[in-house]
PDB file with SEQRES, HELIX, SHEET and CRYST1 records, atoms N, CA, C and O in Angstrom:
SEQRES   1 A   85  MET GLU HIS ILE VAL THR VAL GLN GLU ALA VAL ASN ALA          
SEQRES   2 A   85  PHE ALA PRO TYR LEU GLU PRO THR ASP ALA GLU LEU ASP          
SEQRES   3 A   85  ALA ILE GLU GLN GLU ALA PRO LEU ILE GLY ALA GLU LEU          
SEQRES   4 A   85  GLU LEU LEU ASP VAL GLN ILE ALA LEU LEU ASP ARG PRO          
SEQRES   5 A   85  ALA SER ALA LEU GLY GLN ARG ARG LEU ARG ARG ALA THR          
SEQRES   6 A   85  HIS LYS VAL LEU ALA GLU ARG ALA LEU LEU ALA ASN ARG          
SEQRES   7 A   85  VAL THR ALA GLY GLU ALA ALA                                  
HELIX    1 AA1 GLN A    8  ALA A   13  1                                   6    
HELIX    2 AA2 ALA A   15  TYR A   17  5                                   3    
HELIX    3 AA3 ASP A   22  LEU A   49  1                                  28    
HELIX    4 AA4 ALA A   55  THR A   80  1                                  26    
CRYST1    1.000    1.000    1.000  90.00  90.00  90.00 P 1           1          
ATOM      1  N   MET A   1     -34.016 -19.651 -37.851  1.00  0.00           N  
ATOM      2  CA  MET A   1     -32.700 -19.002 -37.893  1.00  0.00           C  
ATOM      3  C   MET A   1     -32.746 -17.650 -37.242  1.00  0.00           C  
ATOM      4  O   MET A   1     -33.582 -16.849 -37.661  1.00  0.00           O  
ATOM      5  N   GLU A   2     -31.968 -17.317 -36.295  1.00  0.00           N  
ATOM      6  CA  GLU A   2     -31.986 -15.961 -35.670  1.00  0.00           C  
ATOM      7  C   GLU A   2     -30.958 -15.015 -36.360  1.00  0.00           C  
ATOM      8  O   GLU A   2     -29.772 -15.283 -36.548  1.00  0.00           O  
ATOM      9  N   HIS A   3     -31.591 -13.883 -36.701  1.00  0.00           N  
ATOM     10  CA  HIS A   3     -30.522 -12.906 -37.241  1.00  0.00           C  
ATOM     11  C   HIS A   3     -29.838 -12.139 -36.277  1.00  0.00           C  
ATOM     12  O   HIS A   3     -30.412 -11.830 -35.232  1.00  0.00           O  
ATOM     13  N   ILE A   4     -28.664 -11.793 -36.510  1.00  0.00           N  
ATOM     14  CA  ILE A   4     -27.860 -10.928 -35.846  1.00  0.00           C  
ATOM     15  C   ILE A   4     -27.979  -9.538 -36.083  1.00  0.00           C  
ATOM     16  O   ILE A   4     -27.542  -9.091 -37.144  1.00  0.00           O  
ATOM     17  N   VAL A   5     -28.570  -8.700 -35.153  1.00  0.00           N  
ATOM     18  CA  VAL A   5     -28.774  -7.260 -35.563  1.00  0.00           C  
ATOM     19  C   VAL A   5     -27.774  -6.422 -34.974  1.00  0.00           C  
ATOM     20  O   VAL A   5     -27.422  -6.592 -33.807  1.00  0.00           O  
ATOM     21  N   THR A   6     -27.332  -5.601 -35.646  1.00  0.00           N  
ATOM     22  CA  THR A   6     -26.255  -4.619 -35.202  1.00  0.00           C  
ATOM     23  C   THR A   6     -26.885  -3.667 -34.319  1.00  0.00           C  
ATOM     24  O   THR A   6     -28.053  -3.330 -34.511  1.00  0.00           O  
ATOM     25  N   VAL A   7     -26.138  -3.169 -33.282  1.00  0.00           N  
ATOM     26  CA  VAL A   7     -26.596  -2.207 -32.373  1.00  0.00           C  
ATOM     27  C   VAL A   7     -25.656  -0.884 -32.473  1.00  0.00           C  
ATOM     28  O   VAL A   7     -25.303  -0.173 -31.533  1.00  0.00           O  
ATOM     29  N   GLN A   8     -25.344  -0.735 -33.839  1.00  0.00           N  
ATOM     30  CA  GLN A   8     -24.721   0.545 -33.984  1.00  0.00           C  
ATOM     31  C   GLN A   8     -25.387   1.805 -33.582  1.00  0.00           C  
ATOM     32  O   GLN A   8     -24.779   2.706 -33.004  1.00  0.00           O  
ATOM     33  N   GLU A   9     -26.599   1.858 -33.884  1.00  0.00           N  
ATOM     34  CA  GLU A   9     -27.425   3.029 -33.465  1.00  0.00           C  
ATOM     35  C   GLU A   9     -27.404   3.217 -31.878  1.00  0.00           C  
ATOM     36  O   GLU A   9     -27.270   4.339 -31.391  1.00  0.00           O  
ATOM     37  N   ALA A  10     -27.540   2.099 -31.114  1.00  0.00           N  
ATOM     38  CA  ALA A  10     -27.504   2.298 -29.695  1.00  0.00           C  
ATOM     39  C   ALA A  10     -26.104   2.613 -29.280  1.00  0.00           C  
ATOM     40  O   ALA A  10     -25.990   3.358 -28.308  1.00  0.00           O  
ATOM     41  N   VAL A  11     -25.065   2.186 -29.835  1.00  0.00           N  
ATOM     42  CA  VAL A  11     -23.706   2.545 -29.465  1.00  0.00           C  
ATOM     43  C   VAL A  11     -23.505   4.131 -29.867  1.00  0.00           C  
ATOM     44  O   VAL A  11     -22.942   4.946 -29.135  1.00  0.00           O  
ATOM     45  N   ASN A  12     -23.995   4.385 -30.998  1.00  0.00           N  
ATOM     46  CA  ASN A  12     -23.630   5.815 -31.379  1.00  0.00           C  
ATOM     47  C   ASN A  12     -24.492   6.862 -30.603  1.00  0.00           C  
ATOM     48  O   ASN A  12     -24.129   8.036 -30.539  1.00  0.00           O  
ATOM     49  N   ALA A  13     -25.622   6.421 -30.024  1.00  0.00           N  
ATOM     50  CA  ALA A  13     -26.414   7.214 -29.236  1.00  0.00           C  
ATOM     51  C   ALA A  13     -25.671   7.668 -27.945  1.00  0.00           C  
ATOM     52  O   ALA A  13     -25.936   8.755 -27.430  1.00  0.00           O  
ATOM     53  N   PHE A  14     -24.691   6.781 -27.402  1.00  0.00           N  
ATOM     54  CA  PHE A  14     -23.987   7.162 -26.202  1.00  0.00           C  
ATOM     55  C   PHE A  14     -22.672   7.524 -26.530  1.00  0.00           C  
ATOM     56  O   PHE A  14     -21.877   7.598 -25.593  1.00  0.00           O  
ATOM     57  N   ALA A  15     -22.231   7.793 -27.798  1.00  0.00           N  
ATOM     58  CA  ALA A  15     -20.904   8.178 -28.252  1.00  0.00           C  
ATOM     59  C   ALA A  15     -20.449   9.497 -27.494  1.00  0.00           C  
ATOM     60  O   ALA A  15     -19.320   9.510 -27.003  1.00  0.00           O  
ATOM     61  N   PRO A  16     -21.274  10.611 -27.374  1.00  0.00           N  
ATOM     62  CA  PRO A  16     -20.852  11.843 -26.807  1.00  0.00           C  
ATOM     63  C   PRO A  16     -20.537  11.506 -25.264  1.00  0.00           C  
ATOM     64  O   PRO A  16     -19.772  12.236 -24.634  1.00  0.00           O  
ATOM     65  N   TYR A  17     -21.040  10.571 -24.771  1.00  0.00           N  
ATOM     66  CA  TYR A  17     -20.937  10.389 -23.265  1.00  0.00           C  
ATOM     67  C   TYR A  17     -19.750   9.478 -22.803  1.00  0.00           C  
ATOM     68  O   TYR A  17     -19.459   9.262 -21.627  1.00  0.00           O  
ATOM     69  N   LEU A  18     -19.103   8.973 -23.911  1.00  0.00           N  
ATOM     70  CA  LEU A  18     -18.002   8.057 -23.790  1.00  0.00           C  
ATOM     71  C   LEU A  18     -16.679   8.748 -23.526  1.00  0.00           C  
ATOM     72  O   LEU A  18     -15.783   8.145 -22.935  1.00  0.00           O  
ATOM     73  N   GLU A  19     -16.529   9.996 -23.946  1.00  0.00           N  
ATOM     74  CA  GLU A  19     -15.365  10.758 -23.853  1.00  0.00           C  
ATOM     75  C   GLU A  19     -15.259  11.408 -22.493  1.00  0.00           C  
ATOM     76  O   GLU A  19     -16.311  11.686 -21.917  1.00  0.00           O  
ATOM     77  N   PRO A  20     -14.116  11.676 -21.926  1.00  0.00           N  
ATOM     78  CA  PRO A  20     -14.094  12.356 -20.602  1.00  0.00           C  
ATOM     79  C   PRO A  20     -14.414  13.857 -20.731  1.00  0.00           C  
ATOM     80  O   PRO A  20     -14.144  14.479 -21.758  1.00  0.00           O  
ATOM     81  N   THR A  21     -14.983  14.403 -19.684  1.00  0.00           N  
ATOM     82  CA  THR A  21     -15.339  15.733 -19.773  1.00  0.00           C  
ATOM     83  C   THR A  21     -14.128  16.749 -19.540  1.00  0.00           C  
ATOM     84  O   THR A  21     -13.068  16.265 -19.143  1.00  0.00           O  
ATOM     85  N   ASP A  22     -14.201  17.920 -19.728  1.00  0.00           N  
ATOM     86  CA  ASP A  22     -13.154  18.877 -19.565  1.00  0.00           C  
ATOM     87  C   ASP A  22     -12.734  18.817 -18.096  1.00  0.00           C  
ATOM     88  O   ASP A  22     -11.535  18.733 -17.831  1.00  0.00           O  
ATOM     89  N   ALA A  23     -13.681  18.856 -17.096  1.00  0.00           N  
ATOM     90  CA  ALA A  23     -13.317  18.717 -15.795  1.00  0.00           C  
ATOM     91  C   ALA A  23     -12.542  17.399 -15.388  1.00  0.00           C  
ATOM     92  O   ALA A  23     -11.603  17.454 -14.594  1.00  0.00           O  
ATOM     93  N   GLU A  24     -12.935  16.298 -15.916  1.00  0.00           N  
ATOM     94  CA  GLU A  24     -12.242  15.029 -15.809  1.00  0.00           C  
ATOM     95  C   GLU A  24     -10.889  15.045 -16.265  1.00  0.00           C  
ATOM     96  O   GLU A  24      -9.988  14.535 -15.598  1.00  0.00           O  
ATOM     97  N   LEU A  25     -10.670  15.682 -17.522  1.00  0.00           N  
ATOM     98  CA  LEU A  25      -9.329  15.835 -18.001  1.00  0.00           C  
ATOM     99  C   LEU A  25      -8.491  16.739 -17.187  1.00  0.00           C  
ATOM    100  O   LEU A  25      -7.301  16.461 -17.036  1.00  0.00           O  
ATOM    101  N   ASP A  26      -9.012  17.818 -16.638  1.00  0.00           N  
ATOM    102  CA  ASP A  26      -8.226  18.665 -15.764  1.00  0.00           C  
ATOM    103  C   ASP A  26      -7.721  17.971 -14.470  1.00  0.00           C  
ATOM    104  O   ASP A  26      -6.584  18.140 -14.027  1.00  0.00           O  
ATOM    105  N   ALA A  27      -8.692  17.151 -13.884  1.00  0.00           N  
ATOM    106  CA  ALA A  27      -8.399  16.387 -12.703  1.00  0.00           C  
ATOM    107  C   ALA A  27      -7.223  15.423 -13.014  1.00  0.00           C  
ATOM    108  O   ALA A  27      -6.228  15.389 -12.290  1.00  0.00           O  
ATOM    109  N   ILE A  28      -7.364  14.650 -14.100  1.00  0.00           N  
ATOM    110  CA  ILE A  28      -6.216  13.765 -14.569  1.00  0.00           C  
ATOM    111  C   ILE A  28      -4.879  14.506 -14.763  1.00  0.00           C  
ATOM    112  O   ILE A  28      -3.813  14.065 -14.333  1.00  0.00           O  
ATOM    113  N   GLU A  29      -5.009  15.669 -15.445  1.00  0.00           N  
ATOM    114  CA  GLU A  29      -3.758  16.516 -15.496  1.00  0.00           C  
ATOM    115  C   GLU A  29      -3.193  16.906 -14.142  1.00  0.00           C  
ATOM    116  O   GLU A  29      -1.979  16.847 -13.945  1.00  0.00           O  
ATOM    117  N   GLN A  30      -4.055  17.307 -13.193  1.00  0.00           N  
ATOM    118  CA  GLN A  30      -3.416  17.671 -11.882  1.00  0.00           C  
ATOM    119  C   GLN A  30      -2.823  16.501 -11.107  1.00  0.00           C  
ATOM    120  O   GLN A  30      -1.861  16.654 -10.354  1.00  0.00           O  
ATOM    121  N   GLU A  31      -3.451  15.267 -11.320  1.00  0.00           N  
ATOM    122  CA  GLU A  31      -2.996  14.062 -10.691  1.00  0.00           C  
ATOM    123  C   GLU A  31      -1.804  13.491 -11.439  1.00  0.00           C  
ATOM    124  O   GLU A  31      -1.191  12.573 -10.896  1.00  0.00           O  
ATOM    125  N   ALA A  32      -1.407  13.934 -12.625  1.00  0.00           N  
ATOM    126  CA  ALA A  32      -0.301  13.355 -13.387  1.00  0.00           C  
ATOM    127  C   ALA A  32       0.953  13.232 -12.656  1.00  0.00           C  
ATOM    128  O   ALA A  32       1.501  12.130 -12.696  1.00  0.00           O  
ATOM    129  N   PRO A  33       1.516  14.197 -11.977  1.00  0.00           N  
ATOM    130  CA  PRO A  33       2.706  14.033 -11.242  1.00  0.00           C  
ATOM    131  C   PRO A  33       2.656  12.947 -10.149  1.00  0.00           C  
ATOM    132  O   PRO A  33       3.656  12.263  -9.927  1.00  0.00           O  
ATOM    133  N   LEU A  34       1.452  12.768  -9.428  1.00  0.00           N  
ATOM    134  CA  LEU A  34       1.372  11.862  -8.459  1.00  0.00           C  
ATOM    135  C   LEU A  34       1.370  10.336  -9.155  1.00  0.00           C  
ATOM    136  O   LEU A  34       1.986   9.394  -8.657  1.00  0.00           O  
ATOM    137  N   ILE A  35       0.603  10.242 -10.351  1.00  0.00           N  
ATOM    138  CA  ILE A  35       0.592   8.957 -11.055  1.00  0.00           C  
ATOM    139  C   ILE A  35       1.878   8.573 -11.478  1.00  0.00           C  
ATOM    140  O   ILE A  35       2.212   7.392 -11.382  1.00  0.00           O  
ATOM    141  N   GLY A  36       2.750   9.543 -11.999  1.00  0.00           N  
ATOM    142  CA  GLY A  36       4.152   9.270 -12.312  1.00  0.00           C  
ATOM    143  C   GLY A  36       5.001   8.896 -11.207  1.00  0.00           C  
ATOM    144  O   GLY A  36       5.873   8.036 -11.327  1.00  0.00           O  
ATOM    145  N   ALA A  37       4.767   9.523 -10.122  1.00  0.00           N  
ATOM    146  CA  ALA A  37       5.575   9.093  -8.964  1.00  0.00           C  
ATOM    147  C   ALA A  37       5.274   7.680  -8.362  1.00  0.00           C  
ATOM    148  O   ALA A  37       6.127   6.977  -7.820  1.00  0.00           O  
ATOM    149  N   GLU A  38       3.927   7.343  -8.528  1.00  0.00           N  
ATOM    150  CA  GLU A  38       3.509   6.029  -8.148  1.00  0.00           C  
ATOM    151  C   GLU A  38       4.017   4.972  -9.195  1.00  0.00           C  
ATOM    152  O   GLU A  38       4.315   3.823  -8.868  1.00  0.00           O  
ATOM    153  N   LEU A  39       4.081   5.385 -10.303  1.00  0.00           N  
ATOM    154  CA  LEU A  39       4.580   4.412 -11.325  1.00  0.00           C  
ATOM    155  C   LEU A  39       6.070   4.190 -11.009  1.00  0.00           C  
ATOM    156  O   LEU A  39       6.453   3.020 -10.980  1.00  0.00           O  
ATOM    157  N   GLU A  40       6.961   5.181 -10.768  1.00  0.00           N  
ATOM    158  CA  GLU A  40       8.266   5.070 -10.412  1.00  0.00           C  
ATOM    159  C   GLU A  40       8.494   4.243  -9.236  1.00  0.00           C  
ATOM    160  O   GLU A  40       9.443   3.459  -9.230  1.00  0.00           O  
ATOM    161  N   LEU A  41       7.652   4.356  -8.166  1.00  0.00           N  
ATOM    162  CA  LEU A  41       7.750   3.478  -7.025  1.00  0.00           C  
ATOM    163  C   LEU A  41       7.452   2.088  -7.358  1.00  0.00           C  
ATOM    164  O   LEU A  41       8.160   1.216  -6.853  1.00  0.00           O  
ATOM    165  N   LEU A  42       6.503   1.769  -8.135  1.00  0.00           N  
ATOM    166  CA  LEU A  42       6.125   0.560  -8.555  1.00  0.00           C  
ATOM    167  C   LEU A  42       7.281  -0.099  -9.349  1.00  0.00           C  
ATOM    168  O   LEU A  42       7.566  -1.285  -9.183  1.00  0.00           O  
ATOM    169  N   ASP A  43       7.919   0.683 -10.192  1.00  0.00           N  
ATOM    170  CA  ASP A  43       9.110   0.136 -10.947  1.00  0.00           C  
ATOM    171  C   ASP A  43      10.251  -0.259  -9.903  1.00  0.00           C  
ATOM    172  O   ASP A  43      10.864  -1.324  -9.975  1.00  0.00           O  
ATOM    173  N   VAL A  44      10.455   0.640  -9.000  1.00  0.00           N  
ATOM    174  CA  VAL A  44      11.508   0.227  -7.963  1.00  0.00           C  
ATOM    175  C   VAL A  44      11.018  -1.043  -7.210  1.00  0.00           C  
ATOM    176  O   VAL A  44      11.764  -2.014  -7.084  1.00  0.00           O  
ATOM    177  N   GLN A  45       9.900  -1.026  -6.769  1.00  0.00           N  
ATOM    178  CA  GLN A  45       9.378  -2.261  -6.030  1.00  0.00           C  
ATOM    179  C   GLN A  45       9.579  -3.486  -6.836  1.00  0.00           C  
ATOM    180  O   GLN A  45      10.095  -4.480  -6.324  1.00  0.00           O  
ATOM    181  N   ILE A  46       9.191  -3.463  -8.092  1.00  0.00           N  
ATOM    182  CA  ILE A  46       9.421  -4.606  -9.080  1.00  0.00           C  
ATOM    183  C   ILE A  46      10.784  -4.995  -9.095  1.00  0.00           C  
ATOM    184  O   ILE A  46      11.104  -6.158  -8.847  1.00  0.00           O  
ATOM    185  N   ALA A  47      11.719  -4.003  -9.401  1.00  0.00           N  
ATOM    186  CA  ALA A  47      13.037  -4.434  -9.421  1.00  0.00           C  
ATOM    187  C   ALA A  47      13.653  -5.005  -8.181  1.00  0.00           C  
ATOM    188  O   ALA A  47      14.594  -5.796  -8.241  1.00  0.00           O  
ATOM    189  N   LEU A  48      13.132  -4.612  -7.086  1.00  0.00           N  
ATOM    190  CA  LEU A  48      13.671  -5.266  -5.830  1.00  0.00           C  
ATOM    191  C   LEU A  48      13.038  -6.548  -5.527  1.00  0.00           C  
ATOM    192  O   LEU A  48      13.443  -7.187  -4.556  1.00  0.00           O  
ATOM    193  N   LEU A  49      12.111  -6.981  -6.238  1.00  0.00           N  
ATOM    194  CA  LEU A  49      11.359  -8.369  -5.855  1.00  0.00           C  
ATOM    195  C   LEU A  49      12.294  -9.576  -5.982  1.00  0.00           C  
ATOM    196  O   LEU A  49      12.264 -10.545  -5.224  1.00  0.00           O  
ATOM    197  N   ASP A  50      13.084  -9.428  -6.962  1.00  0.00           N  
ATOM    198  CA  ASP A  50      13.957 -10.706  -7.282  1.00  0.00           C  
ATOM    199  C   ASP A  50      15.385 -10.599  -6.877  1.00  0.00           C  
ATOM    200  O   ASP A  50      16.162 -11.427  -7.353  1.00  0.00           O  
ATOM    201  N   ARG A  51      15.812  -9.736  -6.104  1.00  0.00           N  
ATOM    202  CA  ARG A  51      17.126  -9.612  -5.639  1.00  0.00           C  
ATOM    203  C   ARG A  51      17.083  -9.178  -4.188  1.00  0.00           C  
ATOM    204  O   ARG A  51      16.073  -8.628  -3.750  1.00  0.00           O  
ATOM    205  N   PRO A  52      18.108  -9.398  -3.452  1.00  0.00           N  
ATOM    206  CA  PRO A  52      18.252  -8.917  -2.159  1.00  0.00           C  
ATOM    207  C   PRO A  52      18.409  -7.288  -2.239  1.00  0.00           C  
ATOM    208  O   PRO A  52      19.047  -6.775  -3.158  1.00  0.00           O  
ATOM    209  N   ALA A  53      17.810  -6.543  -1.254  1.00  0.00           N  
ATOM    210  CA  ALA A  53      17.888  -5.106  -1.232  1.00  0.00           C  
ATOM    211  C   ALA A  53      19.322  -4.633  -0.867  1.00  0.00           C  
ATOM    212  O   ALA A  53      19.790  -4.797   0.260  1.00  0.00           O  
ATOM    213  N   SER A  54      19.944  -4.080  -1.813  1.00  0.00           N  
ATOM    214  CA  SER A  54      21.375  -3.430  -1.477  1.00  0.00           C  
ATOM    215  C   SER A  54      21.123  -1.982  -1.026  1.00  0.00           C  
ATOM    216  O   SER A  54      20.041  -1.403  -1.115  1.00  0.00           O  
ATOM    217  N   ALA A  55      22.159  -1.520  -0.575  1.00  0.00           N  
ATOM    218  CA  ALA A  55      22.059  -0.026  -0.018  1.00  0.00           C  
ATOM    219  C   ALA A  55      21.494   0.890  -1.272  1.00  0.00           C  
ATOM    220  O   ALA A  55      20.642   1.765  -1.111  1.00  0.00           O  
ATOM    221  N   LEU A  56      21.990   0.617  -2.327  1.00  0.00           N  
ATOM    222  CA  LEU A  56      21.404   1.436  -3.565  1.00  0.00           C  
ATOM    223  C   LEU A  56      19.958   1.145  -3.725  1.00  0.00           C  
ATOM    224  O   LEU A  56      19.177   2.077  -3.917  1.00  0.00           O  
ATOM    225  N   GLY A  57      19.561  -0.042  -3.661  1.00  0.00           N  
ATOM    226  CA  GLY A  57      18.203  -0.398  -3.868  1.00  0.00           C  
ATOM    227  C   GLY A  57      17.286   0.156  -2.807  1.00  0.00           C  
ATOM    228  O   GLY A  57      16.216   0.689  -3.099  1.00  0.00           O  
ATOM    229  N   GLN A  58      17.703   0.027  -1.626  1.00  0.00           N  
ATOM    230  CA  GLN A  58      16.988   0.686  -0.444  1.00  0.00           C  
ATOM    231  C   GLN A  58      16.831   2.291  -0.513  1.00  0.00           C  
ATOM    232  O   GLN A  58      15.809   2.853  -0.118  1.00  0.00           O  
ATOM    233  N   ARG A  59      17.898   2.948  -1.033  1.00  0.00           N  
ATOM    234  CA  ARG A  59      17.914   4.377  -1.301  1.00  0.00           C  
ATOM    235  C   ARG A  59      16.892   4.820  -2.404  1.00  0.00           C  
ATOM    236  O   ARG A  59      16.175   5.817  -2.319  1.00  0.00           O  
ATOM    237  N   ARG A  60      16.926   3.910  -3.484  1.00  0.00           N  
ATOM    238  CA  ARG A  60      15.924   4.109  -4.562  1.00  0.00           C  
ATOM    239  C   ARG A  60      14.539   4.048  -4.020  1.00  0.00           C  
ATOM    240  O   ARG A  60      13.697   4.876  -4.369  1.00  0.00           O  
ATOM    241  N   LEU A  61      14.279   3.094  -3.180  1.00  0.00           N  
ATOM    242  CA  LEU A  61      12.938   2.808  -2.678  1.00  0.00           C  
ATOM    243  C   LEU A  61      12.646   3.913  -1.765  1.00  0.00           C  
ATOM    244  O   LEU A  61      11.541   4.449  -1.853  1.00  0.00           O  
ATOM    245  N   ARG A  62      13.475   4.313  -0.918  1.00  0.00           N  
ATOM    246  CA  ARG A  62      13.195   5.430  -0.032  1.00  0.00           C  
ATOM    247  C   ARG A  62      12.796   6.835  -0.787  1.00  0.00           C  
ATOM    248  O   ARG A  62      11.822   7.541  -0.526  1.00  0.00           O  
ATOM    249  N   ARG A  63      13.706   7.038  -1.696  1.00  0.00           N  
ATOM    250  CA  ARG A  63      13.495   8.272  -2.593  1.00  0.00           C  
ATOM    251  C   ARG A  63      12.130   8.325  -3.452  1.00  0.00           C  
ATOM    252  O   ARG A  63      11.473   9.346  -3.655  1.00  0.00           O  
ATOM    253  N   ALA A  64      11.844   7.080  -3.897  1.00  0.00           N  
ATOM    254  CA  ALA A  64      10.544   6.887  -4.549  1.00  0.00           C  
ATOM    255  C   ALA A  64       9.345   7.098  -3.720  1.00  0.00           C  
ATOM    256  O   ALA A  64       8.341   7.706  -4.092  1.00  0.00           O  
ATOM    257  N   THR A  65       9.531   6.529  -2.521  1.00  0.00           N  
ATOM    258  CA  THR A  65       8.412   6.658  -1.496  1.00  0.00           C  
ATOM    259  C   THR A  65       8.183   8.045  -1.033  1.00  0.00           C  
ATOM    260  O   THR A  65       7.053   8.525  -0.943  1.00  0.00           O  
ATOM    261  N   HIS A  66       9.293   8.697  -0.734  1.00  0.00           N  
ATOM    262  CA  HIS A  66       9.260  10.042  -0.403  1.00  0.00           C  
ATOM    263  C   HIS A  66       8.604  10.969  -1.517  1.00  0.00           C  
ATOM    264  O   HIS A  66       7.774  11.839  -1.254  1.00  0.00           O  
ATOM    265  N   LYS A  67       9.050  10.696  -2.729  1.00  0.00           N  
ATOM    266  CA  LYS A  67       8.483  11.393  -3.955  1.00  0.00           C  
ATOM    267  C   LYS A  67       6.874  11.236  -3.942  1.00  0.00           C  
ATOM    268  O   LYS A  67       6.123  12.208  -4.030  1.00  0.00           O  
ATOM    269  N   VAL A  68       6.472  10.013  -3.832  1.00  0.00           N  
ATOM    270  CA  VAL A  68       4.980   9.689  -3.775  1.00  0.00           C  
ATOM    271  C   VAL A  68       4.382  10.613  -2.593  1.00  0.00           C  
ATOM    272  O   VAL A  68       3.456  11.378  -2.860  1.00  0.00           O  
ATOM    273  N   LEU A  69       4.886  10.544  -1.350  1.00  0.00           N  
ATOM    274  CA  LEU A  69       4.320  11.182  -0.359  1.00  0.00           C  
ATOM    275  C   LEU A  69       4.337  12.696  -0.564  1.00  0.00           C  
ATOM    276  O   LEU A  69       3.400  13.387  -0.165  1.00  0.00           O  
ATOM    277  N   ALA A  70       5.396  13.211  -1.183  1.00  0.00           N  
ATOM    278  CA  ALA A  70       5.394  14.719  -1.508  1.00  0.00           C  
ATOM    279  C   ALA A  70       4.367  15.140  -2.404  1.00  0.00           C  
ATOM    280  O   ALA A  70       3.658  16.125  -2.196  1.00  0.00           O  
ATOM    281  N   GLU A  71       4.279  14.338  -3.477  1.00  0.00           N  
ATOM    282  CA  GLU A  71       3.245  14.629  -4.570  1.00  0.00           C  
ATOM    283  C   GLU A  71       1.678  14.478  -3.948  1.00  0.00           C  
ATOM    284  O   GLU A  71       0.757  15.192  -4.343  1.00  0.00           O  
ATOM    285  N   ARG A  72       1.532  13.492  -2.971  1.00  0.00           N  
ATOM    286  CA  ARG A  72       0.223  13.427  -2.402  1.00  0.00           C  
ATOM    287  C   ARG A  72      -0.112  14.660  -1.495  1.00  0.00           C  
ATOM    288  O   ARG A  72      -1.233  15.161  -1.416  1.00  0.00           O  
ATOM    289  N   ALA A  73       0.965  15.070  -0.843  1.00  0.00           N  
ATOM    290  CA  ALA A  73       0.776  16.260  -0.005  1.00  0.00           C  
ATOM    291  C   ALA A  73       0.512  17.460  -0.818  1.00  0.00           C  
ATOM    292  O   ALA A  73      -0.333  18.287  -0.476  1.00  0.00           O  
ATOM    293  N   LEU A  74       1.266  17.576  -1.958  1.00  0.00           N  
ATOM    294  CA  LEU A  74       0.997  18.879  -2.889  1.00  0.00           C  
ATOM    295  C   LEU A  74      -0.434  18.678  -3.439  1.00  0.00           C  
ATOM    296  O   LEU A  74      -1.154  19.674  -3.497  1.00  0.00           O  
ATOM    297  N   LEU A  75      -0.907  17.496  -3.844  1.00  0.00           N  
ATOM    298  CA  LEU A  75      -2.254  17.505  -4.399  1.00  0.00           C  
ATOM    299  C   LEU A  75      -3.292  17.729  -3.312  1.00  0.00           C  
ATOM    300  O   LEU A  75      -4.288  18.414  -3.543  1.00  0.00           O  
ATOM    301  N   ALA A  76      -3.073  17.157  -2.118  1.00  0.00           N  
ATOM    302  CA  ALA A  76      -3.967  17.390  -1.120  1.00  0.00           C  
ATOM    303  C   ALA A  76      -4.104  18.934  -0.681  1.00  0.00           C  
ATOM    304  O   ALA A  76      -5.153  19.415  -0.253  1.00  0.00           O  
ATOM    305  N   ASN A  77      -2.943  19.616  -0.840  1.00  0.00           N  
ATOM    306  CA  ASN A  77      -2.977  21.040  -0.511  1.00  0.00           C  
ATOM    307  C   ASN A  77      -3.688  21.748  -1.499  1.00  0.00           C  
ATOM    308  O   ASN A  77      -4.397  22.692  -1.149  1.00  0.00           O  
ATOM    309  N   ARG A  78      -3.588  21.387  -2.832  1.00  0.00           N  
ATOM    310  CA  ARG A  78      -4.273  22.055  -3.895  1.00  0.00           C  
ATOM    311  C   ARG A  78      -5.701  21.939  -3.793  1.00  0.00           C  
ATOM    312  O   ARG A  78      -6.459  22.869  -4.069  1.00  0.00           O  
ATOM    313  N   VAL A  79      -6.132  20.636  -3.340  1.00  0.00           N  
ATOM    314  CA  VAL A  79      -7.645  20.296  -3.227  1.00  0.00           C  
ATOM    315  C   VAL A  79      -8.261  21.221  -2.126  1.00  0.00           C  
ATOM    316  O   VAL A  79      -9.248  21.945  -2.255  1.00  0.00           O  
ATOM    317  N   THR A  80      -7.463  21.047  -0.994  1.00  0.00           N  
ATOM    318  CA  THR A  80      -8.025  21.992   0.152  1.00  0.00           C  
ATOM    319  C   THR A  80      -7.891  23.412  -0.047  1.00  0.00           C  
ATOM    320  O   THR A  80      -8.629  24.166   0.588  1.00  0.00           O  
ATOM    321  N   ALA A  81      -7.069  23.850  -0.825  1.00  0.00           N  
ATOM    322  CA  ALA A  81      -6.951  25.398  -1.220  1.00  0.00           C  
ATOM    323  C   ALA A  81      -8.082  25.731  -2.250  1.00  0.00           C  
ATOM    324  O   ALA A  81      -8.318  26.908  -2.525  1.00  0.00           O  
ATOM    325  N   GLY A  82      -8.802  24.673  -2.838  1.00  0.00           N  
ATOM    326  CA  GLY A  82      -9.736  24.976  -3.806  1.00  0.00           C  
ATOM    327  C   GLY A  82      -9.343  25.000  -5.239  1.00  0.00           C  
ATOM    328  O   GLY A  82     -10.152  25.342  -6.102  1.00  0.00           O  
ATOM    329  N   GLU A  83      -8.124  24.646  -5.519  1.00  0.00           N  
ATOM    330  CA  GLU A  83      -7.497  24.805  -6.868  1.00  0.00           C  
ATOM    331  C   GLU A  83      -8.016  23.602  -7.703  1.00  0.00           C  
ATOM    332  O   GLU A  83      -8.070  23.741  -8.925  1.00  0.00           O  
ATOM    333  N   ALA A  84      -8.382  22.496  -7.165  1.00  0.00           N  
ATOM    334  CA  ALA A  84      -8.645  21.264  -7.875  1.00  0.00           C  
ATOM    335  C   ALA A  84     -10.195  21.008  -7.650  1.00  0.00           C  
ATOM    336  O   ALA A  84     -10.787  21.486  -6.683  1.00  0.00           O  
ATOM    337  N   ALA A  85     -10.785  20.250  -8.574  1.00  0.00           N  
ATOM    338  CA  ALA A  85     -12.166  19.973  -8.490  1.00  0.00           C  
ATOM    339  C   ALA A  85     -12.382  18.595  -7.742  1.00  0.00           C  
ATOM    340  O   ALA A  85     -13.520  18.162  -7.561  1.00  0.00           O  
TER     341      ALA A  85                                                      
END                                                                             
């Protein structure tokens, strides 16, 4: 009969490394507006999957796309300016 051995000590040895670092959290915080804009674009795209695109749907899609592009530009400008890591 084989015994099942717990690996709690091995897991606990890496516990401090499982959390994101402060630099990683800062990077996520700086990218949060872009992530939100991409989620909004995805919501619009999903909503338009099962129905024909009306003028309102096309406008929502266009606005969401422009918002994503604007957020990407802002993030890229921050990175090139040295504000982001």
